[in-house]
C-alpha positions as CSV (number, residue, x, y, z in Angstrom):
1,M,42.8,9.0,17.7
2,V,41.5,5.6,16.5
3,S,39.0,4.0,14.1
4,S,35.4,4.3,15.3
5,I,33.8,1.1,16.6
6,F,30.9,1.8,14.3
7,N,32.9,1.7,11.1
8,L,32.2,-0.8,8.3
9,R,34.3,-1.5,5.3
10,V,33.7,-3.2,2.0
11,P,36.6,-3.8,-0.5
12,L,35.8,-2.7,-4.0
13,P,37.4,-3.4,-7.4
14,G,40.3,-1.1,-8.3
15,N,41.9,-0.9,-4.8
16,D,39.0,1.2,-3.5
17,V,37.2,0.7,-0.2
18,F,33.6,1.6,0.8
19,L,33.4,3.1,4.3
20,M,30.3,3.5,6.4
21,N,29.8,4.7,9.9
22,T,26.5,3.6,11.3
23,L,26.3,6.2,14.0
24,T,26.9,9.3,11.8
25,D,25.5,7.5,8.6
26,A,28.5,8.9,6.7
27,Q,29.4,6.9,3.6
28,A,32.4,7.3,1.4
29,I,34.5,5.5,-1.3
30,V,38.1,6.0,-0.6
31,S,41.4,4.7,-1.8
32,A,43.1,1.8,0.1
33,D,45.8,4.1,1.4
34,V,43.2,6.5,2.9
35,A,41.3,3.5,4.4
36,A,44.7,2.4,5.9
37,L,44.5,5.5,8.2
38,L,41.9,3.6,10.1
39,D,44.1,0.7,10.9
40,E,46.3,2.1,13.6
41,P,46.1,4.9,16.2
42,I,47.3,8.1,14.6
43,D,48.4,11.5,15.5
44,R,47.4,14.3,13.2
45,Q,50.8,16.0,13.8
46,D,52.5,13.1,12.1
47,L,50.8,13.8,8.8
48,E,51.0,16.5,6.3
49,G,49.5,17.6,3.0
50,D,46.9,15.3,1.4
51,A,47.2,12.7,4.2
52,R,46.3,15.3,6.9
53,D,43.4,16.6,4.8
54,A,42.2,13.0,4.4
55,L,42.5,12.5,8.1
56,D,40.5,15.7,8.8
57,T,37.7,14.4,6.5
58,L,37.6,11.1,8.3
59,I,37.4,12.8,11.7
60,E,34.7,15.2,10.5
61,H,32.4,12.3,9.4
62,G,33.0,10.2,12.5
63,F,35.3,7.5,11.0
64,I,38.1,8.5,13.4
65,T,37.3,9.4,17.0
66,D,38.9,9.6,20.4
67,G,38.2,5.9,21.1
68,G,35.7,3.4,22.3
69,A,34.6,5.3,25.4
70,H,33.9,8.3,23.2
71,D,31.9,6.2,20.8
72,R,29.8,4.5,23.4
73,Q,28.9,7.9,24.9
74,A,28.1,9.2,21.4
75,L,25.8,6.1,21.0
76,T,24.1,6.8,24.3
77,D,23.5,10.5,23.3
78,Y,22.2,9.4,19.9
79,L,19.7,6.9,21.3
80,D,18.6,9.5,23.8
81,R,17.9,12.0,21.0
82,V,16.0,9.4,18.9
83,T,13.9,8.0,21.7
84,S,13.0,11.4,23.1
85,D,12.3,13.2,19.8
86,S,9.1,15.2,20.1
87,S,8.9,16.4,16.5
88,E,6.4,13.6,15.8
89,L,3.6,12.0,17.8
90,N,3.1,8.6,16.3
91,V,-0.1,6.8,17.1
92,T,-1.4,3.4,15.8
93,I,-5.0,2.7,16.5
94,L,-6.5,-0.8,16.4
95,T,-10.1,-0.2,15.6
96,T,-10.8,-3.9,16.1
97,L,-9.2,-7.3,16.8
98,Q,-11.7,-9.0,14.5
99,C,-10.4,-10.3,11.2
100,N,-12.0,-11.7,8.1
101,F,-8.8,-13.7,7.2
102,A,-7.3,-16.9,8.5
103,C,-3.7,-16.3,7.8
104,D,-1.4,-19.3,8.1
105,Y,0.9,-17.7,10.7
106,C,-2.1,-16.6,12.8
107,F,-4.1,-19.8,12.4
108,Q,-1.1,-21.8,13.5
109,G,-1.1,-19.9,16.7
110,D,-4.7,-20.8,17.6
111,R,-5.0,-21.2,21.3
112,G,-8.7,-22.0,21.9
113,D,-12.2,-20.8,21.5
114,D,-12.4,-18.0,24.0
115,S,-13.8,-15.0,22.2
116,R,-14.3,-12.8,25.2
117,L,-11.2,-10.8,24.3
118,A,-12.1,-10.2,20.7
119,E,-12.8,-6.5,20.9
120,K,-14.2,-3.9,18.6
121,M,-13.7,-0.2,19.5
122,S,-16.9,1.5,20.4
123,M,-17.7,5.1,19.5
124,A,-17.6,6.0,23.2
125,T,-14.0,4.6,23.5
126,A,-13.1,6.3,20.2
127,A,-14.1,9.6,21.8
128,R,-11.9,8.9,24.7
129,V,-9.0,7.9,22.4
130,A,-9.4,11.2,20.5
131,A,-9.5,13.2,23.7
132,W,-6.3,11.5,24.8
133,I,-4.5,12.2,21.5
134,E,-5.6,15.9,21.8
135,R,-4.1,16.0,25.3
136,E,-0.9,14.5,23.9
137,L,-0.8,17.1,21.2
138,D,-1.0,19.8,23.8
139,R,1.6,18.1,26.1
140,V,4.2,17.1,23.4
141,R,3.5,19.9,21.0
142,P,4.8,18.0,17.9
143,A,5.1,19.4,14.4
144,R,3.4,16.2,13.0
145,L,0.9,13.6,14.0
146,A,1.4,10.3,12.3
147,L,-1.9,8.4,12.6
148,T,-2.2,4.7,11.5
149,F,-5.3,2.6,11.5
150,F,-4.7,-1.1,12.1
151,G,-6.2,-4.2,13.5
152,G,-7.3,-7.1,13.2
153,E,-8.8,-5.7,10.0
154,P,-9.6,-2.0,10.6
155,L,-12.1,-1.8,7.7
156,L,-14.4,-4.0,9.8
157,N,-15.0,-0.9,12.0
158,T,-15.1,2.0,9.5
159,S,-17.4,4.2,11.6
160,V,-14.8,4.5,14.3
161,M,-12.0,5.1,11.7
162,F,-14.0,7.9,10.0
163,Y,-14.9,9.5,13.3
164,L,-11.3,9.5,14.5
165,A,-9.8,10.7,11.2
166,E,-12.2,13.7,11.0
167,R,-11.9,14.7,14.7
168,L,-8.2,14.5,14.7
169,W,-8.0,16.4,11.5
170,H,-9.8,19.3,13.2
171,A,-7.6,18.9,16.3
172,T,-4.4,19.1,14.4
173,S,-5.6,21.9,12.1
174,S,-6.5,24.1,15.0
175,R,-3.1,23.5,16.5
176,Q,-1.2,24.0,13.2
177,V,0.1,20.4,13.4
178,E,0.6,18.4,10.2
179,L,-1.6,15.2,10.1
180,A,-0.4,12.2,8.1
181,T,-3.1,9.4,8.2
182,S,-2.5,5.9,6.8
183,L,-4.2,2.6,6.8
184,V,-2.8,-1.0,7.1
185,T,-5.4,-3.4,5.7
186,N,-5.6,-6.8,4.1
187,G,-7.3,-5.0,1.2
188,L,-10.3,-7.2,0.8
189,L,-12.8,-4.5,1.9
190,L,-10.9,-1.5,0.5
191,T,-13.0,0.7,-1.8
192,E,-12.9,4.0,-3.5
193,D,-15.6,5.3,-1.2
194,I,-13.5,4.5,1.9
195,V,-10.5,6.3,0.4
196,D,-12.7,9.3,-0.6
197,R,-14.0,9.6,2.9
198,L,-10.5,9.7,4.3
199,L,-8.8,12.0,1.8
200,P,-10.0,15.3,3.3
201,F,-8.5,14.3,6.6
202,G,-4.8,14.0,5.8
203,F,-5.0,10.5,4.3
204,K,-1.6,9.8,2.6
205,G,-1.7,6.1,1.7
206,V,-2.4,2.5,2.4
207,K,-0.3,-0.6,3.1
208,I,-1.6,-3.8,1.8
209,T,-0.2,-7.3,2.6
210,L,0.5,-9.7,-0.3
211,D,2.1,-12.9,0.8
212,G,3.5,-14.0,-2.5
213,D,1.9,-14.7,-5.9
214,R,-1.7,-15.8,-6.3
215,H,-1.1,-19.4,-5.4
216,T,1.1,-18.7,-2.4
217,H,-0.9,-15.8,-1.1
218,D,-4.2,-17.7,-1.3
219,R,-2.6,-20.5,0.7
220,M,-1.1,-18.2,3.4
221,R,-3.9,-15.6,3.6
222,P,-7.3,-17.2,2.8
223,L,-10.7,-16.4,4.2
224,R,-11.9,-18.5,7.1
225,G,-13.7,-20.8,4.7
226,G,-10.5,-21.3,2.7
227,Q,-11.4,-19.1,-0.2
228,G,-8.6,-17.3,-2.0
229,T,-8.3,-13.5,-1.6
230,F,-5.6,-12.4,-4.1
231,D,-7.7,-11.6,-7.1
232,R,-10.2,-9.5,-5.1
233,I,-7.4,-7.6,-3.4
234,I,-5.7,-6.8,-6.7
235,A,-9.0,-5.6,-8.1
236,N,-9.5,-3.3,-5.2
237,V,-6.0,-1.9,-5.4
238,R,-6.5,-1.2,-9.1
239,R,-9.6,0.8,-8.3
240,V,-8.2,2.9,-5.5
241,A,-5.0,3.6,-7.4
242,T,-7.0,6.2,-9.3
243,R,-7.0,8.3,-6.1
244,P,-4.1,10.6,-5.1
245,I,-2.6,8.1,-2.5
246,V,0.5,6.0,-2.2
247,I,0.0,2.2,-2.1
248,N,2.7,0.3,-0.2
249,I,3.0,-3.4,-0.5
250,G,4.1,-5.6,2.4
251,G,4.5,-9.3,2.8
252,N,5.4,-12.0,5.3
253,F,7.3,-15.1,4.3
254,D,8.7,-18.2,5.8
255,Q,10.7,-21.2,4.5
256,H,7.6,-22.6,2.9
257,S,6.4,-19.5,1.0
258,I,9.6,-17.8,-0.1
259,E,9.3,-19.0,-3.6
260,G,6.1,-17.1,-4.2
261,F,7.6,-13.7,-3.9
262,A,9.7,-13.4,-7.1
263,P,6.6,-14.2,-9.2
264,L,4.7,-11.6,-7.2
265,L,7.3,-8.9,-8.0
266,R,7.0,-9.8,-11.7
267,F,3.2,-9.6,-11.5
268,L,3.2,-6.2,-9.8
269,K,5.7,-4.8,-12.3
270,Q,3.2,-5.6,-15.1
271,Q,0.1,-3.9,-13.5
272,D,-1.3,-0.6,-14.6
273,F,-1.2,0.7,-11.0
274,V,2.5,0.2,-10.7
275,G,3.1,3.9,-10.7
276,S,1.0,4.3,-7.5
277,I,3.2,1.8,-5.5
278,G,5.4,3.7,-3.1
279,Y,7.5,0.9,-1.7
280,V,7.6,-2.9,-1.5
281,N,9.0,-4.6,1.7
282,F,8.9,-8.2,2.7
283,K,9.9,-9.6,6.1
284,P,9.8,-13.0,7.9
285,A,6.6,-13.9,9.6
286,I,6.7,-13.8,13.4
287,R,5.7,-17.0,15.0
288,T,5.8,-17.8,18.7
289,A,8.4,-20.2,20.0
290,A,5.7,-22.9,20.6
291,D,4.5,-22.5,17.0
292,A,8.0,-22.8,15.7
293,G,8.7,-25.9,17.8
294,I,11.2,-24.3,20.1
295,G,11.3,-25.5,23.7
296,L,10.7,-22.2,25.5
297,P,8.4,-21.8,28.4
298,G,4.7,-21.2,27.5
299,P,2.2,-20.8,26.2
300,R,1.5,-17.2,27.3
301,H,-2.0,-15.9,27.5
302,V,-2.6,-14.5,24.0
303,H,-5.1,-11.9,23.2
304,T,-6.8,-13.6,20.3
305,L,-8.0,-12.2,17.0
306,T,-11.5,-13.2,16.1
307,P,-12.3,-14.1,12.5
308,V,-15.6,-13.0,11.2
309,D,-17.7,-14.1,8.2
310,A,-18.9,-12.0,5.3
311,K,-21.6,-10.4,7.5
312,G,-19.2,-9.6,10.3
313,T,-20.5,-12.4,12.6
314,P,-17.7,-13.6,14.9
315,L,-16.4,-17.1,14.3
316,R,-13.8,-19.2,16.2
317,P,-10.9,-17.0,17.3
318,L,-7.4,-17.2,15.9
319,G,-4.3,-16.9,17.9
320,G,-2.4,-13.6,18.4
321,A,-2.6,-10.1,17.2
322,C,-2.0,-9.3,13.5
323,M,1.7,-9.2,12.8
324,T,1.7,-7.5,9.4
325,I,3.5,-4.4,10.7
326,A,5.5,-5.9,13.6
327,G,9.2,-5.4,13.2
328,E,11.6,-7.6,11.4
329,G,10.4,-10.9,12.8
330,T,11.7,-14.4,12.6
331,A,9.9,-17.7,11.9
332,A,11.8,-19.3,14.7
333,A,14.7,-18.5,17.0
334,C,18.3,-18.8,16.1
335,G,18.1,-22.2,14.5
336,S,16.5,-20.7,11.3
337,C,17.8,-17.1,11.6
338,H,20.7,-17.6,9.1
339,A,18.4,-19.1,6.5
340,L,15.8,-16.4,6.9
341,D,18.5,-13.7,6.8
342,D,19.7,-15.1,3.5
343,Q,16.1,-15.2,2.2
344,M,15.5,-11.6,3.3
345,T,18.6,-10.5,1.5
346,F,17.6,-12.3,-1.6
347,L,14.1,-10.8,-1.6
348,R,15.5,-7.3,-0.9
349,E,17.8,-7.6,-4.0
350,Q,14.9,-9.1,-6.1
351,T,12.7,-6.2,-5.1
352,S,15.3,-3.6,-5.9
353,D,16.1,-5.3,-9.3
354,A,12.4,-5.1,-10.1
355,G,12.6,-1.4,-9.8
356,F,10.6,-1.0,-6.6
357,A,11.7,1.2,-3.7
358,T,12.4,-1.0,-0.6
359,A,14.2,-1.0,2.7
360,D,17.9,-1.0,2.3
361,G,18.3,-3.6,5.0
362,I,20.5,-1.3,7.2
363,H,18.4,1.5,8.6
364,N,15.9,-0.5,10.5
365,G,15.9,0.9,14.0
366,P,15.8,1.7,16.8
367,C,12.6,-0.2,17.4
368,H,9.5,2.0,18.0
369,V,9.2,0.4,21.4
370,H,12.1,2.7,22.5
371,V,10.5,5.9,21.1
372,K,8.8,7.9,23.9
373,H,6.2,9.5,21.7
374,A,5.1,6.4,19.7
375,H,2.0,4.7,21.0
376,T,-0.4,1.9,20.0
377,V,-4.0,2.0,21.2
378,G,-6.0,-1.2,21.5
379,P,-9.8,-1.4,20.9
380,D,-10.6,-0.9,24.6
381,G,-8.3,2.1,24.9
382,S,-5.4,0.3,26.4
383,L,-1.9,1.6,25.5
384,Y,0.8,-0.7,24.2
385,A,4.5,-0.2,23.4
386,C,4.0,-1.3,19.8
387,P,1.4,-3.2,17.7
388,G,3.3,-6.5,18.2
389,F,2.1,-6.6,21.9
390,T,-1.6,-5.9,21.4
391,G,-2.2,-9.6,21.3
392,E,-1.4,-9.8,25.0
393,K,-3.7,-7.7,27.2
394,R,-1.3,-8.2,30.1
395,M,1.4,-6.3,28.2
396,A,-0.6,-3.0,28.2
397,T,1.4,0.0,29.5
398,G,-1.4,2.4,30.2
399,H,-4.9,3.5,29.2
400,V,-6.2,6.6,27.3
401,D,-8.4,7.5,30.3
402,D,-5.2,7.9,32.4
403,R,-6.2,5.3,34.9
404,R,-3.4,4.2,37.2
405,E,-3.1,0.5,37.7
406,E,0.0,-1.1,39.2
407,W,0.3,-3.8,36.6
408,R,0.2,-1.3,33.7
409,D,2.7,1.0,35.5
410,L,5.1,-2.0,36.0
411,N,4.8,-2.8,32.3
412,R,5.6,0.7,31.3
413,H,8.7,0.8,33.6
414,Q,9.8,-2.5,32.2
415,F,9.6,-1.2,28.6
416,D,11.3,2.0,29.6
417,R,14.3,0.0,31.0
418,L,14.7,-2.2,27.9
419,S,18.2,-2.0,26.4
420,P,18.9,-5.3,24.5
421,W,21.8,-3.7,22.7
422,T,23.8,-3.8,25.8
423,S,24.2,-7.5,25.1
424,C,25.7,-6.8,21.7
425,G,29.1,-5.6,22.8
426,D,30.7,-3.2,20.4
427,C,28.7,-4.4,17.4
428,A,28.9,-1.8,14.6
429,F,25.2,-2.2,13.8
430,I,23.8,-1.1,17.2
431,P,23.0,2.5,15.9
432,V,20.8,1.1,13.1
433,C,19.4,-2.0,15.0
434,A,19.5,-1.3,18.8
435,G,19.0,-5.0,19.4
436,G,16.3,-5.6,16.8
437,C,12.5,-6.0,17.0
438,I,11.4,-6.3,20.7
439,A,8.1,-8.0,19.7
440,A,10.1,-10.7,17.8
441,S,12.4,-11.2,20.9
442,H,9.3,-11.6,23.1
443,A,7.4,-13.9,20.7
444,T,10.3,-16.1,19.6
445,L,12.9,-15.9,22.4
446,G,10.7,-15.3,25.4
447,D,12.8,-12.4,26.6
448,M,12.4,-8.8,25.4
449,N,15.9,-7.9,26.5
450,T,17.5,-10.6,24.3
451,P,18.5,-9.2,20.9
452,A,16.7,-10.4,17.9
453,C,20.0,-10.5,15.9
454,H,20.1,-10.4,12.1
455,K,23.7,-9.4,11.8
456,R,24.2,-11.6,8.8
457,S,21.4,-9.8,6.9
458,Y,22.9,-6.4,7.9
459,Q,26.3,-7.4,6.6
460,S,24.8,-8.5,3.2
461,A,22.9,-5.2,3.1
462,V,26.1,-3.2,3.6
463,V,27.8,-5.0,0.8
464,A,24.8,-4.3,-1.5
465,L,24.9,-0.7,-0.5
466,A,28.6,-0.4,-1.3
467,H,28.2,-2.0,-4.7
468,R,25.3,0.4,-5.5
469,A,27.4,3.4,-4.4
470,A,30.2,2.2,-6.7
471,G,27.9,1.5,-9.6
472,I,28.6,-2.2,-9.6
473,S,25.7,-4.3,-11.1
474,R,24.6,-7.4,-9.3
475,E,25.7,-9.4,-12.4
476,A,29.2,-8.2,-12.0
477,Q,29.5,-9.0,-8.3
């Protein structure tokens, strides 16, 4: 028997070693002599007493296995279980592709003035979306429906959102399925009335994007006219925090905005609504290869977001779908990955030090693209593998009315065959990464089957996890 290919080790003070197996998620702090059992092939019959007991424990938790072939089959079985899991039906609905913001990373991707593709879901389409979800509930028979409203800016189409929330509440209740409804919004139009309308229908919380402190956020996420949005968003958050919901904070950074996030954390820590914040998680903004100055083929035909004014009148379109919930992301391809990984590690540590729950930087995958019962629905009823692809109509994989079109079927088969992790060799992070964010690979590398690799960030996260497990403060590291 030999050490699993999914083992990770971090030396600790006092001759101890932190062990983690990314496939079983087993974690342990052991003495150096126990860790040494992983160094060479070993026969249990050659050991006795405490050494044999230690070996049995390592075998039980997957640190020692029958070898690489065994581990690779175990990985395949694990990914099959995760991707085919039917306990949850996960649906993200884009109520509109219109947006009242002109975010820097969206505006930079502007590709023209064609507003034909700027869609807003009609009530007729919403009824078809609801009927499709009801059919999926009967077909999949999940224990839980996770329903997320997104956009564009979903609060520019509240009538559809309210209709779907109420109808699906009745659909799940009659089937004894748990409904967890959430909302991803820029926060500018968020009110107590909106929250109160959603609360009876399984509404659990809202995710709001803040791209740094006031100065940084207002530069990165202004209104179309250039006006700042930070103060109005914070005022809205303060008001809805009186309701029984969880408020999650997200943010997108690049090399030019990173310095605004530590001040944001200090600001949030001082607010009276801090007790309502569930988690805080920042990630690099996704830009296309062309936007990042990388010589990849393009441009692709991008399904544009359309900005609107205060009255909802469409203005000149912006480029691409909203990327506030799309994967890990990178601001460019490999040329800047290391810098972004270091910044992501820094922000994760800053967030944790500020006392906020945040992603541990390890358990990030597999990407929802690979999950069979996770779907994204565009404003016209088209189905997509994840929100990161809704900006390209040609990437649709189906439609809620079950129409059969060859190009959609071809897309679905292409997504079903994706396995970027097969290019990763025996990397120990495959079980928690599976090749990374598919939308990021598509946007920045031009190939969905090329891994969006952030191994450096994962390695830093494992060290941080080990030190937390051993009770080592960052100051002592």
